[in-house]
C-alpha positions as CSV (number, residue, x, y, z in Angstrom):
1,M,230.4,214.2,126.7
2,M,231.1,217.6,125.6
3,D,231.3,219.3,128.7
4,L,234.3,219.4,130.9
5,D,234.3,218.4,134.4
6,L,237.4,219.6,135.3
7,P,238.3,223.3,134.5
8,I,240.7,223.6,131.1
9,V,243.6,224.9,133.3
10,E,243.6,222.1,135.6
11,L,243.6,219.4,132.7
12,M,246.5,221.8,131.2
13,V,248.9,221.5,134.2
14,R,247.5,217.6,134.5
15,A,249.1,216.5,131.5
16,A,252.3,218.8,131.5
17,A,253.1,217.5,135.0
18,V,252.4,214.1,134.1
19,Y,254.2,214.2,131.1
20,L,257.6,216.0,132.6
21,V,257.0,213.0,135.7
22,L,257.2,210.6,133.2
23,L,259.8,212.3,130.8
24,F,262.3,212.3,134.2
25,M,261.3,208.7,135.4
26,M,262.5,207.4,131.9
27,R,265.6,209.0,132.1
28,L,266.6,207.7,135.2
29,S,265.8,204.1,134.0
30,G,267.9,204.1,131.4
31,K,268.9,203.9,127.6
32,R,267.8,200.3,127.7
33,T,264.3,201.4,128.9
34,V,264.2,203.6,126.1
35,G,266.1,202.0,123.1
36,Q,265.3,198.5,121.9
37,F,261.5,196.7,124.0
38,T,261.6,193.4,125.7
39,P,258.4,192.2,125.5
40,F,258.5,193.2,129.3
41,D,259.7,196.7,128.9
42,L,256.2,196.8,126.5
43,L,254.4,195.6,129.0
44,V,255.8,198.0,131.8
45,V,254.9,201.2,129.1
46,M,251.3,199.8,128.5
47,L,251.0,199.8,131.9
48,V,252.0,202.9,132.9
49,S,250.2,204.6,130.3
50,E,247.1,203.0,131.8
51,A,248.2,204.2,135.0
52,A,248.5,207.6,133.9
53,G,245.7,208.1,131.9
54,P,243.7,209.1,135.1
55,S,246.2,211.4,136.7
56,M,246.0,213.7,134.1
57,T,242.4,214.0,133.0
58,G,240.8,212.9,136.7
59,K,236.9,212.6,136.8
60,D,237.1,214.4,133.8
61,Q,236.0,211.8,130.9
62,S,234.3,214.4,128.5
63,L,235.6,214.1,124.9
64,W,236.5,218.1,125.0
65,G,238.8,216.6,128.2
66,G,240.5,214.2,126.3
67,L,241.3,216.1,123.3
68,V,242.7,219.1,125.7
69,V,245.1,216.4,127.8
70,C,246.5,215.3,124.1
71,A,246.9,219.2,122.5
72,V,249.0,219.8,125.6
73,L,251.1,216.2,125.5
74,I,251.8,217.1,121.8
75,A,252.9,220.8,122.5
76,V,254.5,220.1,125.7
77,N,256.6,217.3,123.3
78,T,257.1,219.8,120.8
79,L,259.2,222.4,123.0
80,I,260.8,219.8,124.1
81,G,261.9,219.2,120.8
82,I,262.8,222.4,119.9
83,L,264.4,222.5,123.0
84,T,266.8,219.4,123.0
85,A,267.3,221.2,118.6
86,R,268.5,224.5,119.6
87,Y,270.2,223.7,123.6
88,R,272.7,221.4,123.8
89,V,272.1,220.8,128.0
90,A,269.0,220.2,127.2
91,E,270.0,217.9,124.8
92,K,272.3,216.3,127.3
93,L,269.6,216.5,129.8
94,L,266.7,215.1,128.0
95,E,267.9,212.4,125.8
96,G,271.6,211.8,127.2
97,E,274.8,210.9,125.7
98,A,276.7,207.8,123.4
99,I,278.5,205.5,126.0
100,L,281.8,203.8,125.4
101,L,280.5,200.2,125.9
102,G,284.1,198.7,124.8
103,R,287.7,199.3,122.3
104,D,289.5,197.0,120.4
105,G,287.7,193.8,121.0
106,E,287.3,194.5,125.4
107,I,283.8,194.5,126.2
108,F,284.1,196.9,129.4
109,E,281.5,194.3,131.7
110,S,281.4,197.3,134.7
111,V,279.9,199.5,131.7
112,R,277.6,196.7,130.1
113,K,276.0,196.0,133.8
114,K,275.9,199.1,134.9
115,H,273.4,199.7,132.1
116,R,272.0,196.9,131.6
117,I,273.3,195.2,128.3
118,S,273.4,191.7,127.7
119,Q,276.0,189.8,126.2
120,N,272.8,188.5,123.5
121,D,272.9,192.4,123.0
122,I,275.9,192.9,122.2
123,E,276.1,189.5,120.1
124,K,272.7,190.4,118.1
125,A,275.0,194.1,117.6
126,L,278.1,192.6,116.1
127,R,276.0,190.1,113.5
128,G,274.2,193.2,112.3
129,A,277.9,194.6,111.8
130,D,279.0,191.7,110.4
131,C,281.5,192.0,112.6
132,E,283.9,189.4,115.0
133,R,284.4,190.6,117.9
134,D,288.4,190.9,117.2
135,E,287.7,193.1,114.6
136,V,285.9,195.9,116.9
137,R,287.5,199.5,117.2
138,F,284.3,200.8,119.5
139,V,281.1,199.6,120.5
140,F,278.4,203.0,121.9
141,L,275.5,202.3,123.1
142,E,273.9,204.9,122.2
143,A,271.5,207.7,123.6
144,D,268.4,205.8,122.2
145,G,269.5,202.9,123.5
146,S,270.3,201.2,119.9
147,I,274.3,199.1,120.6
148,C,276.7,200.6,117.4
149,I,279.2,198.7,116.2
150,Q,282.6,201.1,114.6
151,K,285.3,197.5,112.9
152,K,288.6,198.9,112.8
153,I,289.8,199.8,109.2
154,S,291.4,196.7,107.5
155,N,295.8,196.7,106.5
156,A,294.0,196.2,102.8
157,V,291.9,199.6,102.5
158,R,294.6,201.8,103.8
């Protein structure tokens, strides 16, 4: 239970490598994967975590081995947070940027389809913003996968 079956350095390298490869794969899969989860997305996350576990610990199932892997994952995640907070290039690369989905009530269909945004997702965001389509100034797909609606400024407010 307490004895390591693998060298501690190997556990550390395995954990960091799996973290970075999975981060890269998540970035490749698009904003919607990390944004609002559907039941299918949640299932994928659960299966990925189940599949990734053994690749990090190898044959080591000791308490210390699991704790070392957890510590490395937290450390790598903290490092990523520091890098994205300090360097715009790292932030853009690792977290992404907002994408313009629509302007002046028009949704750009090619952009919507490219980023796998359903009409239902846009309609839900419109309802959440208490906004009709003709009141829309901009629609953004945020880096976190959420959809942000900016209303036009009405003449009564000016």
